[in-house]
C-alpha positions as CSV (number, residue, x, y, z in Angstrom):
1,M,-116.9,-110.4,-9.6
2,S,-117.3,-109.1,-13.2
3,D,-121.1,-109.8,-13.0
4,A,-121.5,-109.0,-9.4
5,P,-125.0,-107.7,-8.6
6,L,-125.5,-104.1,-7.7
7,H,-125.1,-103.4,-4.0
8,R,-128.4,-102.3,-2.4
9,L,-126.7,-99.0,-1.3
10,Y,-125.0,-98.3,-4.6
11,L,-126.3,-95.3,-6.5
12,H,-125.1,-94.5,-10.0
13,Y,-124.6,-90.9,-11.0
14,S,-127.8,-91.0,-13.0
15,E,-129.7,-91.8,-9.8
16,L,-128.4,-88.8,-8.0
17,P,-130.2,-85.4,-7.8
18,Y,-128.8,-82.7,-10.1
19,S,-127.6,-80.7,-7.2
20,M,-125.2,-83.5,-6.1
21,R,-124.1,-84.1,-9.7
22,V,-123.3,-80.3,-10.0
23,L,-121.5,-80.5,-6.7
24,Y,-119.4,-83.4,-7.8
25,T,-118.6,-81.7,-11.1
26,A,-117.4,-78.5,-9.4
27,A,-115.2,-80.5,-7.0
28,L,-113.7,-82.5,-9.9
29,V,-112.9,-79.3,-11.8
30,V,-111.2,-77.6,-8.9
31,L,-109.3,-80.8,-7.9
32,G,-108.2,-81.3,-11.4
33,M,-106.8,-77.8,-11.7
34,G,-105.2,-78.1,-8.3
35,Y,-103.5,-81.4,-9.3
36,L,-102.3,-79.8,-12.6
37,F,-100.7,-76.9,-10.8
38,A,-99.1,-79.2,-8.3
39,L,-97.5,-81.1,-11.1
40,I,-96.2,-77.8,-12.6
41,Y,-94.8,-76.8,-9.2
42,L,-93.2,-80.2,-8.7
43,Y,-91.5,-80.0,-12.1
44,H,-90.2,-76.5,-11.4
45,T,-88.9,-77.4,-8.0
46,Y,-87.0,-80.6,-8.8
47,S,-86.0,-80.4,-12.5
48,G,-82.6,-79.2,-13.4
49,K,-80.8,-80.2,-10.3
50,D,-78.6,-82.4,-12.4
51,G,-77.7,-79.6,-14.7
52,N,-80.3,-80.4,-17.4
53,P,-83.2,-77.9,-16.9
54,V,-85.4,-79.6,-19.5
55,T,-86.3,-82.9,-17.9
56,L,-87.1,-84.2,-14.4
57,S,-84.7,-87.1,-14.0
58,Y,-83.8,-89.9,-11.6
59,Q,-80.7,-87.9,-10.7
60,D,-82.8,-84.8,-9.9
61,I,-84.7,-86.9,-7.3
62,V,-81.4,-88.3,-5.8
63,I,-80.0,-84.8,-5.5
64,A,-83.2,-83.4,-3.9
65,Y,-83.3,-85.9,-1.1
66,S,-79.7,-87.0,-0.5
67,G,-77.7,-84.1,-2.0
68,S,-75.3,-83.9,-4.9
69,G,-72.4,-85.2,-2.7
70,K,-70.1,-82.5,-4.1
71,D,-71.9,-79.2,-4.8
72,S,-73.2,-76.8,-2.1
73,R,-76.9,-76.1,-1.6
74,L,-76.4,-72.7,-3.2
75,E,-74.8,-74.2,-6.3
76,T,-77.5,-76.8,-6.6
77,A,-80.2,-74.2,-6.3
78,L,-78.6,-71.9,-8.9
79,R,-78.2,-74.7,-11.4
80,G,-81.7,-76.0,-10.6
81,P,-84.9,-74.2,-9.5
82,M,-83.3,-70.8,-9.1
83,R,-81.6,-70.8,-12.5
84,T,-84.3,-68.5,-14.0
85,M,-84.1,-65.9,-11.2
86,L,-80.6,-64.6,-12.1
87,P,-78.9,-64.1,-15.5
88,A,-76.0,-66.4,-16.3
89,D,-73.5,-63.6,-16.0
90,E,-74.5,-63.2,-12.3
91,I,-74.8,-67.0,-11.5
92,N,-71.4,-67.9,-12.7
93,P,-69.5,-65.5,-10.4
94,I,-71.4,-66.7,-7.4
95,I,-70.7,-70.4,-8.2
96,G,-67.0,-69.5,-8.8
97,W,-66.9,-67.7,-5.4
98,V,-68.3,-70.7,-3.7
99,Q,-65.8,-73.1,-5.3
100,E,-62.9,-70.8,-4.3
101,G,-63.8,-71.0,-0.6
102,A,-66.6,-68.4,-0.2
103,D,-64.5,-65.8,1.6
104,R,-66.0,-62.8,3.3
105,A,-64.0,-60.2,1.3
106,G,-65.3,-61.7,-2.0
107,Y,-68.8,-61.8,-0.6
108,E,-68.8,-58.1,0.4
109,K,-67.3,-57.0,-2.9
110,A,-69.1,-59.0,-5.6
111,I,-71.7,-61.4,-4.1
112,R,-73.7,-59.3,-1.6
113,P,-74.8,-56.7,-4.2
114,V,-76.2,-59.4,-6.5
115,L,-78.0,-61.2,-3.6
116,D,-79.4,-57.9,-2.3
117,K,-80.7,-57.1,-5.8
118,R,-82.0,-60.5,-6.9
119,C,-82.8,-62.6,-3.8
120,M,-83.7,-60.5,-0.7
121,T,-87.3,-60.2,-1.7
122,C,-87.8,-63.9,-0.8
123,H,-84.7,-64.9,1.1
124,D,-84.4,-62.2,3.8
125,G,-85.0,-64.6,6.6
126,S,-88.7,-63.8,7.1
127,N,-89.9,-67.1,5.6
128,P,-88.7,-70.1,7.6
129,H,-89.3,-72.4,4.6
130,L,-86.7,-70.6,2.4
131,A,-83.0,-70.3,2.8
132,N,-81.9,-67.2,4.6
133,L,-79.4,-65.2,2.5
134,N,-79.3,-62.1,4.6
135,G,-75.7,-61.6,5.7
136,Y,-72.4,-63.5,5.2
137,D,-72.9,-65.9,8.0
138,N,-76.2,-67.1,6.6
139,V,-74.9,-67.3,3.1
140,K,-71.9,-69.3,4.3
141,K,-74.2,-72.0,5.6
142,V,-75.6,-72.7,2.2
143,T,-72.2,-72.9,0.7
144,E,-71.5,-76.1,2.6
145,R,-71.7,-79.5,0.9
146,D,-75.2,-80.3,-0.2
147,T,-76.6,-83.3,1.8
148,G,-80.2,-82.9,0.4
149,T,-83.4,-82.1,2.2
150,G,-83.0,-82.2,6.0
151,I,-84.8,-84.8,8.1
152,F,-87.0,-82.2,9.9
153,T,-87.9,-80.5,6.6
154,L,-88.9,-83.9,5.3
155,V,-91.0,-84.5,8.4
156,R,-92.8,-81.2,7.9
157,V,-93.5,-81.8,4.2
158,S,-94.5,-85.4,5.0
159,H,-97.3,-84.5,7.3
160,I,-98.6,-81.9,4.9
161,H,-98.6,-84.4,2.1
162,L,-100.2,-87.2,4.1
163,F,-103.0,-85.0,5.5
164,G,-103.6,-83.0,2.3
165,L,-103.5,-85.8,-0.2
166,T,-105.6,-88.1,2.0
167,F,-108.4,-85.5,1.9
168,V,-108.0,-85.1,-1.9
169,F,-108.1,-88.9,-2.6
170,F,-110.9,-89.4,-0.1
171,I,-113.0,-86.9,-2.0
172,M,-112.0,-88.4,-5.4
173,G,-112.7,-91.9,-4.2
174,L,-116.1,-90.9,-2.8
175,I,-117.1,-89.4,-6.1
176,F,-115.7,-92.3,-8.1
177,S,-117.6,-94.8,-5.9
178,H,-120.8,-93.9,-7.9
179,A,-119.2,-94.9,-11.2
180,Y,-120.2,-98.2,-12.8
181,V,-116.9,-100.1,-13.2
182,R,-116.4,-103.8,-13.5
183,P,-114.9,-106.0,-12.3
184,V,-115.5,-104.8,-8.7
185,W,-112.0,-105.8,-7.6
186,F,-110.6,-103.4,-10.2
187,K,-112.7,-100.5,-9.0
188,C,-111.6,-101.2,-5.4
189,A,-108.0,-101.4,-6.5
190,V,-108.2,-98.0,-8.2
191,V,-109.7,-96.4,-5.1
192,V,-107.0,-97.8,-2.7
193,L,-104.0,-97.4,-5.1
194,P,-103.4,-93.7,-4.5
195,F,-103.3,-94.2,-0.7
196,V,-100.8,-97.0,-1.0
197,S,-98.7,-95.0,-3.5
198,L,-98.8,-92.0,-1.1
199,L,-97.4,-94.1,1.7
200,V,-94.7,-95.6,-0.5
201,D,-93.8,-92.2,-2.0
202,V,-93.3,-90.4,1.3
203,S,-91.5,-93.4,2.9
204,S,-89.1,-93.5,-0.1
205,W,-88.0,-89.9,0.5
206,Y,-86.2,-91.0,3.6
207,F,-84.9,-94.2,2.1
208,T,-83.4,-92.3,-0.8
209,K,-81.1,-90.5,1.6
210,L,-79.7,-93.9,2.6
211,Y,-79.9,-95.8,-0.7
212,H,-80.2,-93.8,-4.0
213,P,-82.2,-96.4,-6.1
214,F,-85.2,-95.5,-3.9
215,A,-85.4,-92.4,-6.0
216,L,-86.8,-94.6,-8.7
217,V,-89.5,-95.8,-6.3
218,V,-90.4,-92.1,-5.6
219,M,-90.9,-91.6,-9.3
220,I,-92.9,-94.7,-9.9
221,A,-95.2,-94.1,-6.8
222,G,-95.8,-90.6,-7.9
223,G,-96.6,-91.7,-11.4
224,V,-99.1,-94.4,-10.2
225,M,-100.7,-91.8,-8.0
226,G,-101.2,-89.5,-10.9
227,L,-102.6,-92.2,-13.2
228,A,-105.1,-93.3,-10.5
229,F,-106.2,-89.7,-10.1
230,A,-106.5,-89.2,-13.8
231,F,-108.5,-92.4,-14.3
232,M,-111.0,-91.6,-11.5
233,W,-111.4,-88.0,-12.8
234,V,-112.0,-89.0,-16.4
235,V,-114.4,-91.9,-15.6
236,S,-116.3,-89.9,-13.1
237,M,-116.7,-86.8,-15.3
238,Y,-117.7,-89.0,-18.3
239,Q,-120.3,-91.0,-16.5
240,L,-121.7,-87.9,-14.7
241,W,-122.8,-86.2,-17.9
242,F,-121.9,-88.0,-21.1
243,S,-122.4,-91.8,-20.9
244,R,-125.6,-93.8,-21.0
245,T,-127.0,-95.2,-17.8
246,P,-125.5,-98.8,-17.4
247,V,-127.9,-101.6,-18.3
248,P,-127.9,-103.2,-14.7
249,V,-128.9,-99.8,-13.3
250,V,-131.7,-99.4,-15.8
251,E,-132.9,-102.9,-15.1
252,R,-132.9,-102.3,-11.4
253,E,-134.9,-99.1,-11.8
254,G,-137.4,-101.1,-13.9
255,R,-137.8,-103.7,-11.2
256,D,-138.2,-101.0,-8.5
257,M,-141.0,-99.4,-10.6
258,R,-142.8,-102.7,-11.1
259,A,-142.5,-103.4,-7.4
260,V,-144.1,-100.0,-6.6
261,G,-146.8,-100.6,-9.3
Protein backbone atom coordinates (compact mmCIF):
# COMPACT_ATOMS: atom_id res chain seq x y z
CA MET A 1 0.00 0.00 0.00
CA SER A 2 3.06 2.31 0.00
CA ASP A 3 2.60 2.90 -3.75
CA ALA A 4 -1.18 2.80 -3.76
CA PRO A 5 -2.65 4.98 -6.52
CA LEU A 6 -4.46 8.13 -5.52
CA HIS A 7 -8.15 7.59 -4.87
CA ARG A 8 -10.35 9.35 -7.41
CA LEU A 9 -12.00 11.37 -4.62
CA TYR A 10 -8.76 12.30 -2.88
CA LEU A 11 -7.79 15.97 -3.00
CA HIS A 12 -4.47 17.21 -1.69
CA TYR A 13 -4.34 20.58 0.11
CA SER A 14 -2.76 22.10 -3.00
CA GLU A 15 -5.89 21.19 -4.98
CA LEU A 16 -8.24 22.94 -2.56
CA PRO A 17 -9.40 26.54 -2.98
CA TYR A 18 -7.67 29.09 -0.76
CA SER A 19 -10.87 29.66 1.19
CA MET A 20 -10.88 26.04 2.37
CA ARG A 21 -7.15 26.13 3.16
CA VAL A 22 -7.66 29.26 5.25
CA LEU A 23 -10.65 27.63 6.98
CA TYR A 24 -8.60 24.52 7.78
CA THR A 25 -5.73 26.65 9.06
CA ALA A 26 -7.98 28.68 11.36
CA ALA A 27 -9.52 25.47 12.72
CA LEU A 28 -6.08 23.97 13.34
CA VAL A 29 -4.87 27.06 15.20
CA VAL A 30 -7.90 27.17 17.50
CA LEU A 31 -7.89 23.40 18.10
CA GLY A 32 -4.16 23.48 18.84
CA MET A 33 -4.60 26.24 21.42
CA GLY A 34 -7.58 24.44 22.92
CA TYR A 35 -5.61 21.20 23.28
CA LEU A 36 -2.69 23.06 24.85
CA PHE A 37 -4.92 24.69 27.44
CA ALA A 38 -6.58 21.33 28.11
CA LEU A 39 -3.17 19.83 28.90
CA ILE A 40 -2.37 22.71 31.27
CA TYR A 41 -5.71 22.24 33.04
CA LEU A 42 -5.15 18.48 33.23
CA TYR A 43 -1.74 18.98 34.82
CA HIS A 44 -3.07 21.53 37.31
CA THR A 45 -6.01 19.30 38.28
CA TYR A 46 -4.19 16.01 38.81
CA SER A 47 -0.58 16.82 39.71
CA GLY A 48 0.43 16.98 43.35
CA LYS A 49 -2.13 14.58 44.77
CA ASP A 50 0.76 12.36 45.89
CA GLY A 51 2.41 15.26 47.71
CA ASN A 52 4.82 16.16 44.90
CA PRO A 53 3.45 19.25 43.12
CA VAL A 54 6.06 19.20 40.37
CA THR A 55 5.17 16.09 38.40
CA LEU A 56 2.05 14.30 37.21
CA SER A 57 2.69 10.75 38.39
CA TYR A 58 1.12 7.32 38.28
CA GLN A 59 0.17 7.74 41.95
CA ASP A 60 -1.62 11.01 41.16
CA ILE A 61 -3.89 9.14 38.74
CA VAL A 62 -4.53 6.36 41.25
CA ILE A 63 -5.53 8.86 43.93
CA ALA A 64 -7.73 10.83 41.52
CA TYR A 65 -9.87 7.83 40.54
CA SER A 66 -9.69 5.43 43.47
CA GLY A 67 -8.73 7.74 46.33
CA SER A 68 -5.72 7.85 48.59
CA GLY A 69 -7.12 5.15 50.84
CA LYS A 70 -6.12 7.10 53.94
CA ASP A 71 -6.49 10.87 53.55
CA SER A 72 -9.78 12.71 53.24
CA ARG A 73 -10.94 14.48 50.09
CA LEU A 74 -10.20 17.79 51.77
CA GLU A 75 -6.61 16.78 52.63
CA THR A 76 -6.02 15.43 49.12
CA ALA A 77 -7.28 18.68 47.58
CA LEU A 78 -5.19 20.87 49.89
CA ARG A 79 -2.07 18.86 49.10
CA GLY A 80 -2.92 18.75 45.38
CA PRO A 81 -4.82 21.14 43.10
CA MET A 82 -5.85 23.56 45.87
CA ARG A 83 -2.39 23.90 47.41
CA THR A 84 -1.81 27.26 45.71
CA MET A 85 -5.07 28.76 46.92
CA LEU A 86 -4.05 28.96 50.58
CA PRO A 87 -0.72 29.77 52.28
CA ALA A 88 1.00 26.90 54.09
CA ASP A 89 0.32 28.41 57.52
CA GLU A 90 -3.42 28.11 56.81
CA ILE A 91 -3.33 24.69 55.12
CA ASN A 92 -1.51 22.90 57.96
CA PRO A 93 -4.06 23.82 60.69
CA ILE A 94 -6.92 22.58 58.48
CA ILE A 95 -5.16 19.25 57.83
CA GLY A 96 -4.38 18.93 61.53
CA TRP A 97 -8.03 19.61 62.41
CA VAL A 98 -9.19 16.90 59.99
CA GLN A 99 -6.72 14.36 61.37
CA GLU A 100 -7.85 15.09 64.93
CA GLY A 101 -11.45 14.25 64.16
CA ALA A 102 -12.89 17.40 62.53
CA ASP A 103 -14.95 18.49 65.55
CA ARG A 104 -17.52 21.29 65.33
CA ALA A 105 -15.91 23.45 68.01
CA GLY A 106 -12.57 23.50 66.20
CA TYR A 107 -14.36 24.28 62.95
CA GLU A 108 -16.19 27.29 64.36
CA LYS A 109 -13.10 28.64 66.09
CA ALA A 110 -10.29 28.18 63.58
CA ILE A 111 -11.43 26.57 60.33
CA ARG A 112 -14.57 28.48 59.33
CA PRO A 113 -12.86 31.92 59.20
CA VAL A 114 -10.20 30.54 56.83
CA LEU A 115 -12.72 28.82 54.56
CA ASP A 116 -14.95 31.91 54.48
CA LYS A 117 -11.97 34.04 53.52
CA ARG A 118 -10.30 31.75 50.98
CA CYS A 119 -12.84 29.28 49.63
CA MET A 120 -16.41 30.61 49.63
CA THR A 121 -16.05 32.44 46.34
CA CYS A 122 -16.09 29.09 44.52
CA HIS A 123 -17.25 26.56 47.13
CA ASP A 124 -20.42 28.22 48.43
CA GLY A 125 -22.63 25.47 47.05
CA SER A 126 -23.80 27.33 43.96
CA ASN A 127 -21.66 25.22 41.61
CA PRO A 128 -22.77 21.55 41.64
CA HIS A 129 -19.41 20.49 40.16
CA LEU A 130 -17.40 21.78 43.15
CA ALA A 131 -17.37 20.61 46.75
CA ASN A 132 -19.74 22.61 48.96
CA LEU A 133 -17.80 24.03 51.94
CA ASN A 134 -20.62 26.21 53.22
CA GLY A 135 -21.29 25.15 56.81
CA TYR A 136 -19.96 22.46 59.13
CA ASP A 137 -22.19 19.64 57.86
CA ASN A 138 -20.96 20.11 54.28
CA VAL A 139 -17.32 20.41 55.32
CA LYS A 140 -17.66 17.28 57.44
CA LYS A 141 -18.57 15.28 54.31
CA VAL A 142 -15.26 16.11 52.63
CA THR A 143 -13.29 15.10 55.73
CA GLU A 144 -14.34 11.48 55.26
CA ARG A 145 -11.89 8.99 53.76
CA ASP A 146 -11.06 9.76 50.15
CA THR A 147 -12.45 7.10 47.79
CA GLY A 148 -11.65 9.01 44.60
CA THR A 149 -13.99 10.39 41.97
CA GLY A 150 -17.57 9.17 42.41
CA ILE A 151 -19.18 6.93 39.79
CA PHE A 152 -21.82 9.46 38.76
CA THR A 153 -19.19 12.17 38.47
CA LEU A 154 -17.21 9.85 36.21
CA VAL A 155 -20.35 9.22 34.13
CA ARG A 156 -20.89 12.97 33.75
CA VAL A 157 -17.28 13.62 32.76
CA SER A 158 -17.25 10.56 30.49
CA HIS A 159 -20.10 11.71 28.28
CA ILE A 160 -18.57 15.19 28.04
CA HIS A 161 -15.22 13.73 26.96
CA LEU A 162 -16.72 11.22 24.55
CA PHE A 163 -18.92 13.74 22.79
CA GLY A 164 -16.45 16.63 22.85
CA LEU A 165 -13.30 14.79 21.81
CA THR A 166 -15.16 12.86 19.12
CA PHE A 167 -15.97 16.17 17.44
CA VAL A 168 -12.38 17.40 17.91
CA PHE A 169 -10.81 14.32 16.34
CA PHE A 170 -13.43 14.11 13.62
CA ILE A 171 -12.47 17.63 12.53
CA MET A 172 -8.76 16.84 12.85
CA GLY A 173 -9.17 13.60 10.89
CA LEU A 174 -11.18 15.35 8.18
CA ILE A 175 -8.46 17.97 7.71
CA PHE A 176 -5.68 15.36 7.90
CA SER A 177 -7.43 13.22 5.26
CA HIS A 178 -6.18 15.69 2.63
CA ALA A 179 -2.55 15.10 3.63
CA TYR A 180 -0.34 12.92 1.44
CA VAL A 181 0.95 10.19 3.79
CA ARG A 182 2.20 6.77 2.77
CA PRO A 183 1.73 3.91 3.42
CA VAL A 184 -2.03 4.28 3.40
CA TRP A 185 -2.47 1.86 6.31
CA PHE A 186 -0.33 4.15 8.47
CA LYS A 187 -2.45 7.17 7.60
CA CYS A 188 -5.62 5.23 8.46
CA ALA A 189 -4.07 4.09 11.74
CA VAL A 190 -3.24 7.68 12.72
CA VAL A 191 -6.83 8.74 12.00
CA VAL A 192 -8.44 5.97 14.06
CA LEU A 193 -5.89 5.87 16.90
CA PRO A 194 -7.29 8.84 18.89
CA PHE A 195 -10.77 7.30 18.91
CA VAL A 196 -9.45 3.96 20.18
CA SER A 197 -7.31 5.76 22.78
CA LEU A 198 -10.31 7.81 23.90
CA LEU A 199 -12.39 4.68 24.53
CA VAL A 200 -9.50 2.97 26.36
CA ASP A 201 -8.78 6.11 28.40
CA VAL A 202 -12.36 6.65 29.59
CA SER A 203 -12.92 2.94 30.30
CA SER A 204 -9.73 2.81 32.37
CA TRP A 205 -11.03 5.53 34.71
CA TYR A 206 -13.55 3.03 36.04
CA PHE A 207 -11.16 0.08 36.04
CA THR A 208 -8.63 2.10 38.06
CA LYS A 209 -11.11 2.19 40.94
CA LEU A 210 -11.03 -1.62 40.95
CA TYR A 211 -7.41 -2.30 39.99
CA HIS A 212 -4.82 0.44 40.41
CA PRO A 213 -2.45 -0.58 37.56
CA PHE A 214 -5.09 0.63 35.10
CA ALA A 215 -3.86 4.12 36.02
CA LEU A 216 -0.88 3.36 33.79
CA VAL A 217 -3.29 2.56 30.95
CA VAL A 218 -4.93 5.97 31.51
CA MET A 219 -1.55 7.67 31.15
CA ILE A 220 -0.53 5.68 28.06
CA ALA A 221 -3.87 6.18 26.30
CA GLY A 222 -3.77 9.90 27.01
CA GLY A 223 -0.21 10.10 25.70
CA VAL A 224 -1.06 8.22 22.50
CA MET A 225 -4.04 10.50 21.96
CA GLY A 226 -1.85 13.58 22.34
CA LEU A 227 0.83 12.22 19.97
CA ALA A 228 -1.78 11.44 17.32
CA PHE A 229 -3.22 14.95 17.64
CA ALA A 230 0.25 16.51 17.39
CA PHE A 231 1.20 14.40 14.34
CA MET A 232 -1.98 15.25 12.44
CA TRP A 233 -1.68 18.92 13.37
CA VAL A 234 1.96 19.30 12.28
CA VAL A 235 1.61 17.30 9.05
CA SER A 236 -1.57 19.13 8.08
CA MET A 237 -0.18 22.60 8.77
CA TYR A 238 3.10 21.81 7.00
CA GLN A 239 1.47 20.41 3.88
CA LEU A 240 -1.11 23.19 3.80
CA TRP A 241 1.42 25.98 3.32
CA PHE A 242 5.07 24.90 3.35
CA SER A 243 5.66 21.61 1.53
CA ARG A 244 5.84 21.02 -2.20
CA THR A 245 2.96 19.33 -3.93
CA PRO A 246 3.62 15.54 -3.88
CA VAL A 247 4.81 14.08 -7.18
CA PRO A 248 1.80 11.70 -7.62
CA VAL A 249 -0.55 14.70 -7.27
CA VAL A 250 1.44 16.70 -9.83
CA GLU A 251 1.45 13.78 -12.24
CA ARG A 252 -2.30 13.32 -11.86
CA GLU A 253 -2.88 17.01 -12.56
CA GLY A 254 -0.71 16.67 -15.67
CA ARG A 255 -2.72 13.70 -16.91
CA ASP A 256 -5.98 15.56 -16.29
CA MET A 257 -4.73 18.59 -18.26
CA ARG A 258 -3.68 16.38 -21.19
CA ALA A 259 -7.07 14.67 -21.11
CA VAL A 260 -8.80 18.01 -21.34
CA GLY A 261 -6.48 19.16 -24.12
